[in-house]
Phi, psi and omega in degrees: 000138183289161177293330180295318179292321180299316184291327174299318177296326180284332174290321180299309185294327173298318176298318179295319183298318186297320180293347188268000185284135182255158182291331178263048187294313182296315181297317185292326178301311180303314183288329174290320177299312176305324180287325177294317175300320180292321178297325184283336178277330181281158178288155182299134182291155173296160178295147182294143181284313186256132187280151186247133182294130188286146176266137182267126174243147181253131171270141179264133181240153174273186187292346176264357183089005178277154184283131176257114187274130173285166183289129188300135172263120186291338187241019174299332185275353174241354174267126175236026181255018183292141174301152174299142188245116174282132183293142175283177178293165179298149183125342176259148180286135180240136177237145182276159185302320192295315178293320178294325179289323177295318183291328183288323179296313179298314179298316180298320184290319174299316180298317181290326178291325171302306185306312182291327172297317177295323180295311183296323181286317180302312187295323187282332181284320183227082182289348174297325182289335180277355185246127184258359178275129185291314179298325168302315177305312183296324181287324180289321175291328174296320185285332172290319181296317183295325178285327178280345183305313180302323178289321181291327177295312179307313186290319180294327172288325177296330183295327179276001182286125180262082179292168179280126179233148171268146182305126183273008176257301177282325178080006179242313185273152181292146179281142177233347178224143173241130182241121189283347179262007183247014178294142021268007180237077188272356187263127184232153165272179185303312190293312182294323178309307180295323182291320179288315196260005166287330180270318180256072191285346187265008177288152177257116187242156173234140181266151182245010188279338184270007186084004176211168175280107189258116180303132178253131166281166184292347183266012173243133176234164175261122179231116181055044174069015175238151177275133182227151177277148176214168175261143178232142186255151175292127178293076180247160179285128180247136181293156183278337181227139166234000183203181183274002171282167184296144176296336181290347177278348186279137176236138182264138180220166180278130176257218183283152184279140181222163173254125176257122183253122172234190180284352174260008175108208185258146178232140174251109187232179178242144180276143177284142177235147174246134180231137177257133182289333183275303186253008172064028177283145179236167179213136171226149178300134177245188179306313181300314178293323172304309177303326171297327174270019183061039170250162180226124187274149176289321169229173180290342170272351180028105160259347178228135175234155184237129172294131186297337174300336182289319178291322173305305186302314189292316173300326182285321185284330174298313174299320179289320176229088180301336179278003180288124175271165177296321183294323178297311182305311188289334176296323177293321177291327183290319177303314179296325177296316181295319186303318183270016171087015183251173180224165182110148184254161179250127182290122177297312183300312177301319175304303183298321174294318181296315179304314182293321181288328175295316174296325178296322180291317173309312174302322180294317180301311177304322175297319177297322178285003182060039166283140183242098189281345185239046177221133177267123182300331185279331178264022182247126008264350180248129186254128182285318184211148171234132180253120184239128173203168185258153175235103182287357184273343179273047178275166175221130188293144177294330182279004179282183187300133187251047176291144178268003180292156181274138179297143178292323180261033182298127172082349180301304183240312177271123181299154181294130186293318182296328178289321177287320177300316176293327174292323181295315178298321175305310183298319186284323184283327184280313181294326190043042183278166172243139179304124186243174175275155185273176182293317184254158190296165175097138180243111186247146177294333180280358185240045185262146168269328174232158177195155180261158178300137184290149181256009184280196186273001177267149177267275168296134179265351174162197192226126176261124188244150169233133186224143169275178186291356184252007177085013186271125182288131187253314183187164181208170175213156175281137177258138179233354184228030181080194182268063174294160185286339180292336178292306180296331178296322176295316184292325180294317174300317181297317184269005184294336184284359183261017170058060187273135177274308183244137173245116189253141175210167174273354176228034178309326182291341167271323185289320189294316175298329175293311182307310186297324176294317178298315184294336177287327178271339179236095184293342175291350175257010181298330183297338184289339181288350178290338172291155178263127172301137192217113178271127182304145185293324185291314184285340178299328180292345182259008176257178174292151180310315178305310178298319179300317182292326184280320186251334189290143183295336183292341181240025175263127175298130177086003179274342181064218184254034173294134179271325191070013179243023180301326177300321179296327180291320179290323177301335177298335175266316184289329179297328175294335173292325183302338182295334181258319189292344182286345183253005184269169170292173180287323178286327179292320185289321177297319180292314181294321181289319174302315178298320180289323172302320179291322179290318176306308178305317182298321180295316184296318180294321187288331183256009186297315182302315184290322183294314177292329173295313180292322171306313183294317183298314183296322182285336175290314177297313183295325177291325177299321181294318188283332175295321177297319187287330176295313173303324177293319182293322176297317177298317181293316184272346178059056178241164181257165171311317183296321181291317176304319180292323174297323184289322179296312176302317181297319181285332178288316178298320182292324180290319179296343180293146181308148180256354171248100184252151176291125179287122185267340182205184186294316180306309184298321178294318177295318180299309179303317179296325178291320180292323178295314183299313185297313180299314179298315180297318178300309182305312183291323173305319179280343178260014188292326180258357182265324187280335190236142168242017178224161186295320186289325173302311177299323183293321179293321177293314181302322174296320172298315178300318177295323179291316183292329178291326173293321179295315180300319180297319181285327178291323179295316180302319180289327179290317180300331184288332192267315190275157178292165187297335178288350181248005179292158182249148171248129187299315182293329185288311191288337178272342192280317180196209181295125185223138175270112190298149175299329182282353180264351182287120187287148177242014189284331181211181189286356187254130186272170185295331182296313174305312177297323182288323178305307177296324179295323182290319183291317180298317181291322174299319177295317181300309183301313177304310182300318174297320186295322176304314184288325183291320184296317182299320181295324181291322175295321174300316182292317180300311178304311183295322179299314179291332173290318175298320180295319179296315178296320178299317176293324178293320177295319178299313185301313184290329183285317180287337182269000186282138181289344178287343182277083179281314182249113180295132174294343185256005178072028173271153175275178181297316180295330180289325177291324183290310177301324176294329176291327175292326179294315183293327170305307182299325182286324173298315177300324177289322179290327177296316182297323177299321182287321179302311182300319183292324176295316181293321179293317185289320181290332182287332184261338181263152190217123166058170173057214183287352184301321187249024179298320180287349178257356188294325178256018182296326175299313178297321173301317180298315186287317186275322184263316192274339183256019173300330174272120182287160175294336181292329181286338179278000000 
């Protein structure tokens, strides 16, 4: 047989072997290994009675004649469906099955043993991978660190050794300076250090001449192994020409000394000045030159300048840790100054003033670009709900800084105090109302209609906030008389133009009768009654059940899953800022709160598409669960849809009945007293940490709760002595959660009010979830339209500022300013494109079929035709 034919036969055999591989190869290997181990432990089998025809296998050899072992097949010993193999011509080596089988077993055993050894070694090398228990992984990780710690200590000590190094720049002279910002070649000789760090003056260097690494300020150099003082210039952009003479005639000299503040602390450097040797022309850096180099002056005559990166970092740290004070941030910078061998402190007042001025410039640029920081894209043009509530932790001490300066952001977020005062006085003088009792029981400090200005040591007593259902801050005002009803009335009137459906408060049951009386006295406020009153879902649990049915958002048609507690979510962020703002001046407090509110809203805008998508997914899952609960309840109670609707009507009619009834006998009087006390105790318990931020205030509230519990105990005991045993009350039960009072149980049919309320709650939940889905789709539509309108607005602005007809800028910008503004607009257009992509992807992922995605059907065309008219090359 020729070699060519032999190779062809061998190729045929290789292909057949490859086709015999099964999908469950690993499992069969394990089974086969178990059989091998069992066979090794068992006694040898007796010789076979019947001879078995040996199976012929072909051995493959390489060019040198050595046997080439094919990959072992785990199921070759059980598979007998192989296609027939025609034996090649003579000249090939033939082996019988018995010998091949033994060799195959040996190869397989070696393979499996090697594999098990590899697994054991890998497990022993990294036991963290072998443990799925978190505590075990943490313990093993700690043990590894503990075992490694001695070596790390040795490395840390050796790292401080000032060994002899050669300059890594010139490669000839001994190194005398190490620069941590010039890695991976940090070692310099004296000459190379001067050459390099005359240009890079903000690098952090260490001298090596004293036998240890000694931090060097930028104005110190090493000369003959001694430290010498030198002049270093602030790294700002310098013009190529200052006159008509040749640039070679310009000489750079040191000007006035300034303090440069960066994230590495304070540097004392000199401003550069240019002088022409021919015409004696001079140039010195001004405010515009500093801004061009990303610096911000402390004053217009600047003895201190700040790198704008410090302002960005402070703002980001303030958002991450709202309780961080300006002084604490600057103390951190002072420590970094000392760490790197420099001296000097940073003025907190100067830093804060410069920070606010820098933010004011950014705000004005956003205004030119028509940014609206206090408008929710998902709630425009129609807003479903507005939540209003007070935050008593945002007080400010009278003895804080009493600067007479006006706030930079006056009236932007927090309303002007004089305007609010005039409105409150007008309401009190026009209505001539008398402080009255609310619809439901309890007298709370947050539910007053009138109050006098506090005579305590605080100036502003808190902040009244208005928030949409997505947690976007809309507006606010300072409180000086506690949470009087005139404050939310002012915010309600201010926001009335936004087409609001629901007005949410935690004391709506008291506020709305007040609003009705005020509207009767002030006809210009009649339009406010078009909004629907909404009692926040959380606080509804602390009221009487009748008030909950009548006012709670969980039972309001069209409210969806609106909680009415969105202010509390914002307060979780804002209350931490109050730790520092209570010691600020009035203007500083206003500016800081406004700035943080704008940044909070910006985060909400950036995450709005994801938030709406997640809400829709949660509402869909909750709806499926509640529909199952409804079907289960129907089966348990054996009721029909018609009966359930009758029960819902019964509960609503009972809730619409007046809550203030004339007590006909002693039992009715005691029952009414019990409801009032229980509602008051629950209300105080829920507001324990909201109204006060000190232990003394909480102690007073706890004492009041204990007093009311004592009164409730005596009233319950008196009530239980009068009523039958079946209607007695347990103090722990009525304070623990929702309770159907015995006097609330209807006797018109065989079903009590508690059962009807259970059905009522499930049906209301199903309806609210169905409404929530529709509301979210509408809000996604609003968001998409807002992004499209914003993209069109930016494109119009870009065309306007690029027009040749715009000779005089309406904003007082120069030609360079207009060009820079066009670049800003391009950056904003790029951001809007990314937001539209994200919104489209999120909404198409969660919405499916039908009318849900009508507003997204032409999204691709809109993105391509409208948003992408500015090409990527232009960016």
